[in-house]
Residue, then its C-alpha position, 0 to 999 in steps of 0.5 A: x599265604x605269605x601273610x601265614x609264612x609271617x605269622x609263623x615266623x614272627x611267633x617262633x622269633x618271639x618265642x625263640x628270645x626265651x625268658x628266664x627268671x633268677x629266684x633264690x633265699x637271702x638269708x645271714x652269713x653268720x647265723x643261716x637264717x632267713x633275712x626278711x624284706x630284703x630288697x634285690x635290685x636289677x641295677x641293669x633294669x631298675x627293677x626292684x624285688x622285695x623278698x618276703x617273710x622268709x627271704x625268698x625272692x624270684x626275678x621273672x622275665x629276663x632275657x639272655x644276658x648279664x645283669x648287676x644285682x644289689x642286695x640291701x638290708x639296714x641290719x646288713x652290708x650291701x653287696x652287688x653281684x654281676x650275675x650271667x643268665x643263660x637259663x632258670x637260674x637259682x642263686x642264694x645271697x649272703x649278707x654279712x651282719x654291720x660289725x657295730x651299730x650304725x651312726x646317723x651319719x651312715x644310716x643317712x647315706x648307705x641306701x641311697x649310695x646303692x640305690x640312688x633314689x633321686x627319682x621314681x623307678x620305671x615301675x613302682x606298684x600299679x604307676x609307671x615313671x619310665x621316661x618322665x622327670x620324676x624327683x624323690x624327697x627322702x625324709x630321712x635324709x632332710x637336715x632342717x625345720x620340719x616341724x614348721x614345715x620350711x618348705x625352701x629346706x624340705x623341696x632344696x633339691x627339687x629343681x625350679x619351685x617357685x615357693x610362698x613363704x608365708x610364716x604359718x609353722x607350714x599350715x600350707x604349701x604354697x609351691x609352683x614352678x615354671x610359671x605357674x602360680x604357687x598359691x595353695x599349691x593349685x597347679x600340682x595334683x595333690x595326693x598323699x598315698x596315692x589318692x586326692x586330698x585337694x579341696x575339688x580336684x577340678x573345680x577348686x585344686x587348691x590344698x588348705x590341707x599338707x601332711x606333716x613331714x614329720x609324719x613322712x617317709x618321702x615326697x614323690x615330685x612327678x613335673x610336666x608330663x603326669x597328665x596321662x595318669x593323674x589328671x589333667x594339670x601342667x605342674x605334674x603330680x605331689x605325692x606325700x607317702x606316710x612312712x610305713x607301720x613298723x614290722x617287726x614291733x608291736x608297738x612303736x612310739x615317736x614323740x617330737x617336742x618343738x619351741x621356736x621364735x614368736x611362741x612357736x610350739x609344735x608336739x608330733x606324736x606318733x604309735x606304729x606296729x604290727x600285729x600278726x596280719x594287722x598293722x597300723x599307724x597312726x599320729x597327732x600333731x599340734x601346732x600354736x604360734x602368734x607369728x612375727x606380725x601382730x594379729x597372726x596368732x594361729x592354732x592347728x590340730x592333725x590327726x591321722x589313722x592307717x590301719x592295714x590287713x594282709x590277707x597273705x602275700x598278694x592282698x592287702x587292704x587299708x583304711x586311712x582317715x585324716x583330721x585337720x581344725x586349724x584356726x588363723x589370724x591374718x595380719x593382712x597385707x601392705x604397701x610397698x611403702x609400708x613394707x619399706x617403712x616396717x614389714x612387722x606392720x598389720x592393721x587388720x585385727x579382724x580377719x581370721x580364717x579357719x579350715x575343717x578337713x576330714x579325709x577318708x580313703x580305703x584302698x586295695x592291693x592285690x597281685x592277680x598273678x606274678x605279672x599282673x597286680x591291681x589297685x583300688x582306690x576309694x577316697x572321700x573328703x568332707x571339708x570346709x574353709x572359711x574367711x572373715x575380715x575387712x578386704x580392701x584393694x586400697x590396701x593403707x585403709x585402716x579397719x573401720x571396726x564400725x564396718x561389716x567384714x566380708x565373710x566367705x564360706x565354702x563347703x566340699x563334699x566329694x568323692x571318687x574312685x580310682x582303679x589301675x591294672x598293671x601287667x608284665x608281658x614279654x614281646x620281641x624278648x624284652x618285657x613289656x608293661x601295660x597300665x590301664x586305669x579309670x577315675x570317678x570323681x564327684x563333687x558337690x561344693x557350696x560357697x556363700x559370700x556376705x557380710x559378717x560381724x563388726x566384731x574382731x572375734x573369729x565369728x563365722x555367721x552371715x549378718x545380712x539381716x543387720x548389713x542387707x544392702x552390703x555391695x558384695x553378696x553370692x550364693x553358688x552350688x558348684x556341682x561337678x562330675x568327671x569320668x577319666x580314663x587312661x592308659x600307658x605302655x613301656x615297650x622295652x625295644x632292647x634291653x636299655x631303650x624303651x619308649x612309653x605312649x599314653x593318653x587319658x580320655x576325659x569328661x569333665x561337667x562342671x556347673x554353677x548354680x546360684x545368684x549374686x547381688x547387684x548392689x549400687x549406692x550413690x557418693x552418701x551410700x544410698x542405695x540406687x539399685x538392689x537387685x539378685x541376679x541368677x547366675x546359673x552356666x553349665x560347661x560340659x565336654x571332653x576331650x582326648x590328652x595324648x603324650x609320650x615318653x622315652x629312656x635310655x639307659x647308657x648303663x645301669x647308673x645313668x639315663x637320657x630321657x625325653x617326653x611330650x604331654x598334652x595339658x588342660x586346666x579347668x577353669x575353677x569355680x572361682x574363675x567363675x564367680x567370687x566377688x572381689x574387689x580387688x579384681x574382676x573375673x572375665x564372664x567369657x573365661x575359658x579353659x586352658x590348654x597346651x604341652x608340657x616337654x622334657x628332655x634330659x640326662x640323670x644318673x650317678x657317676x660312681x659312689x660320689x656324685x648325682x645329676x640331673x640335667x634337662x630342658x624343658x618347654x611348656x605352651x600354653x594357650x588360652x593362658x588364665x592371668x591377671x592384667x590392669x584395666x578400669x573396673x566397669x560395671x552395671x549401672x542402674x540402667x543395665x549398661x557397662x560404665x567404668x568406675x574410675x577404678x584400677x582393678x585386676x582383670x582375671x581372664x584369658x590373658x593369652x598364648x605364652x611359652x615357656x622354656x628353660x633350663x634345669x639342674x641338680x648336682x650333689x657331690x659327695x665330698x667324702x667319697x671323693x678324698x676320704x672315703x675310708x672315713x665312714x664316720x664322716x659325712x660332706x656333701x655340696x649340692x647346687x640346685x639351679x633354674x634357668x627360665x625364659x617365657x613370652x606371651x606370644x599372643x594376646x588381645x589385651x593390651x600391653x601384654x603381647x611380647x611381655x615375661x610370664x608372671x612368677x616366673x624368676x629368671x634364676x632360682x637358685x639353691x644350693x647348701x653343704x650338709x656335713x657330719x661326724x657320727x651323731x652330728x649332722x648339719x646343713x647350710x643352705x642359700x636360696x636365690x631367686x632373682x626378680x619375677x612379675x606378679x601380672x602380665x602387664x609386668x608392673x614395675x615395683x613402686x616403693x613409694x607406692x602407699x595405696x594397694x601393693x597388689x601389682x608389681x614386681x617381687x624384687x631377687x631375694x637371697x635366704x641363708x638356713x643353718x640346722x644341725x642335729x645330734x642323736x644319742x641312743x632313744x633321743x634326738x635334738x634338733x636345732x636351727x636358724x632360719x634367714x640366719x641373716x635376717x634378710x628383709x624380703x617378701x614372695x607374694x602379692x596376694x589380691x585376696x586372703x591372707x592379704x590383699x598387699x604384700x604378705x613379708x615374709x618370715x625374719x630370723x627365727x630359731x627352733x628346738x626338737x628334741x625326739x625320743x623313739x621308743 
């Protein structure tokens, strides 16, 4: 009886707290005509509603109370209204047309000022970001070298990123953070328009393809606790969002031509438009140049096509295809002594790298009801990467043109499907949001290693018949299967406080089927042993990851957030088997696991300061890393013996803890002191991360108590953006303190003239200057990177494009001419 009475009371309470709706129409105050696709933002709840083509909108599930709404459309003045909701309300918004054409300065500032888009909203599409540390790079706000994909300028306002500088016009993106290896962004889940683009999400999560910044609308970065929706990785998510088809034109042409230092030439050309229910966006991007070192030319072709069909306001589908083909000559790495004597030096005339990438995607978005949305992604990859060259751990050793080059080829064939359902429902007088999803991933990759030709040309055919006793030979298939189920739920406890628990179930089946050669020679290169060793392995596991996030809104513009999430990193097939003269892999290497946590405050103070400050902690168990130790190999008697050489040993180094403070602030100086000067812009920003780390436990010698590699204690980016009417300019300073590259914390030896593979990376600072001017349909961009011509390096490569120190670019310039028709 008591239970029955309680149930009745519960439901009476639930329905007594009624939910209401706000509906209406957005029109022009001048003509009375509808303003299509206007954005109505509930600043109190953070929920965005987009009006339809007739300017009509409806916002449901509003509890009784006061709300602040902002209405935005590019050709109209922004308005804000506080509205009291006491029942279903109908209210029209009238927007006043802008009195004059917008200057470049005003276009850059308007939307970001009202929406404060430095973070993702709590819910976007069928994804939940409540309580997570998220950052959004708005590409139309970036003043920098987009043509060469200059990462330190593009990601200048993303806190704590460690960036490799390769000087290859941005063909590959190399970013990491919080102690994660930046090499090919392998510790992030990389996606474009919501689907995966890396070689193999679990087996080989490296990104050889990076979308050109000129094609992007924004870059979404979700740090730390992104594992539940997007995978198990420690790094989080990077999602490249392409520009959307132009809604009000049948065809729009954008053409950008860039020239710069060292024969840099890029050409970006896009077509976009909407014809009835059909929309499209497509581009072709060419990049070519010679690099600042000898033996470093490159040539790249990239094309993309998006076709969308909108059945009605509730259902739309799209198909996307991405093509990339590039060939790059790699000048190799240097020893410390070589770098300080002449950073432009190269002794590798025969090293080449070739990538061919084909991505396919089909997407369905359907509004099942006013409160329930469905999305479905099918995606696939058919790709290859090939590397040929002279790769020795004795970096100073000159390339012998009579010796065969080493050839590595990988072929990737994978496909996947991801389905998501997001629904809103009422609970205790507040709207809650439930997300459920599943993902299946199927990959079958092939890798072969052996002798290449003695040619200096980009020849990627194996020469096994000519060199049957070449030491490093292997051939493997790497089939991978992955099935995941995930879910998150935003419980809005009050209008200002929400808790978002989540889970992810993973089933992973990773296999390695193949063989490698064990060839032993004497000092005269006579073959003592030549045997083929079969190496078939199967790693099958399943587990559940849990996490929780929370958010407390201080007001419409500021919030506290906190999150905790378990993480997991599967061993890659590079961890399992690649014969490399620079390092050895532990045959018993196993997966990593741990957790990530953030707590912080972010928001905007009036219209002059946006900020984000957080403390994070990251725990690694069985962290995979590298240490220096004597090389071991199996002798002719089948016994392990030391060869007398030191190599980098890759395996589970131990348990590590990383923690730090990440801060960002952007100050709108114009709005602070001379707000009426609408045609001027003056902003300053500071992006600073302070990080500490320690290996808590290790079975390896001289590791416990050491700092974790790839972590500068100070990571600073700061700058000033200024402009007048159609002139914009930006000055940026980047500083990273020194960082170690291996778990033994080997120091740098500037006189070392043999390897260059181990040792710390010294501190460095760089200044970049960029500017642009727009005139009607034209835009001119110019800039100088590394303005003070500092000589520095950001990485020590253990394999390609080294081994050894990879010098960063000296002072370079660029000029871009854009036309839009």
